[in-house]
C-alpha positions in Angstrom: -4.2 -8.4 12.1 -1.2 -6.4 11.0 -1.0 -2.7 10.7 0.5 -2.6 7.2 -2.1 -2.4 4.4 -1.9 -3.1 0.7 -3.7 -0.5 -1.4 -4.3 -1.5 -5.0 -6.0 -0.1 -8.1 -4.6 3.4 -7.4 -4.9 6.1 -10.1 -1.4 6.8 -11.5 -1.8 10.4 -10.3 -1.9 9.4 -6.6 1.3 10.3 -4.7 2.6 9.0 -1.4 1.4 12.3 0.2 -2.1 12.0 -1.2 -2.3 8.3 -0.2 -1.5 9.3 3.4 -4.2 12.0 3.3 -6.8 9.4 2.2 -6.1 7.3 5.3 -5.9 10.0 8.0 -9.6 9.9 8.7 -9.1 6.4 10.2 -6.3 7.3 12.6 -2.5 7.9 12.7 -0.6 7.0 9.5 2.9 5.8 10.3 3.9 5.6 6.6 2.4 5.7 3.2 4.2 4.8 0.0 3.1 4.5 -3.6 5.3 2.0 -5.4 7.1 3.3 -8.4 8.7 1.7 -11.4 12.5 1.8 -10.9 13.2 2.8 -14.5 10.5 5.3 -15.3 9.6 6.6 -11.8 5.9 6.2 -12.7 3.5 4.8 -10.2 2.8 1.0 -10.5 -0.8 1.6 -9.3 -0.4 0.2 -5.8 1.1 1.1 -2.5 1.3 0.4 1.2 0.0 2.3 4.2 1.0 1.5 7.8 -1.4 2.6 10.5 -0.6 3.2 14.2 -2.7 0.4 15.6 -4.4 -2.8 14.5 -7.8 -1.2 15.2 -7.1 1.8 13.0 -5.9 -0.6 10.2 -9.2 -2.6 10.4 -11.2 0.7 10.3 -9.2 1.8 7.2 -9.9 -1.5 5.5 -13.6 -1.3 6.3 -13.8 2.4 5.2 -11.5 2.3 2.1 -12.0 -1.1 0.4 -14.0 -0.7 -2.8 -14.2 3.1 -2.2 -14.0 5.0 -5.5 -11.1 7.4 -5.8 -10.4 9.2 -9.1 -12.8 6.9 -10.9 -11.1 3.7 -9.6 -12.4 1.3 -7.0 -9.7 0.7 -4.4 -8.6 -2.7 -3.1 -7.5 -2.4 0.5 -6.4 -5.4 2.6 -3.8 -6.5 5.1 -0.4 -6.6 3.4 1.2 -10.1 3.3 4.9 -10.8 3.2 6.1 -11.8 -0.3 6.4 -15.6 -0.7 9.6 -17.1 -2.1 12.2 -15.3 -4.2 11.3 -12.8 -6.8 14.5 -13.0 -8.9 16.2 -10.1 -7.3 19.6 -11.7 -7.9 20.3 -11.8 -4.2 20.5 -15.5 -3.5 16.8 -16.0 -3.0 16.1 -13.1 -0.6 13.5 -11.5 -2.9 15.6 -8.6 -3.9 15.8 -7.2 -0.4 12.1 -6.2 -0.2 9.8 -8.1 2.1 6.5 -6.6 1.1 
């Protein structure tokens, strides 16, 4: 079990700071980031949270998956490395982003 979690179906009003606050009840949050569109700066509706330990990450999944926040049912699971390229124009390295 990894410590990095994918959080999907976020309301567009959720910020990285509010995402971190949502997960603090499950332990220490190492990082929280809402992914934004490069051109518009608007949220893409998903993000990543890294917890301090595997146990805290599992508790966060158990507590947050399908929890309703701002009228949306969240999807929370272990983040998986991106497969293959991604067309980032960097010789098949996925544009430099692994997650």
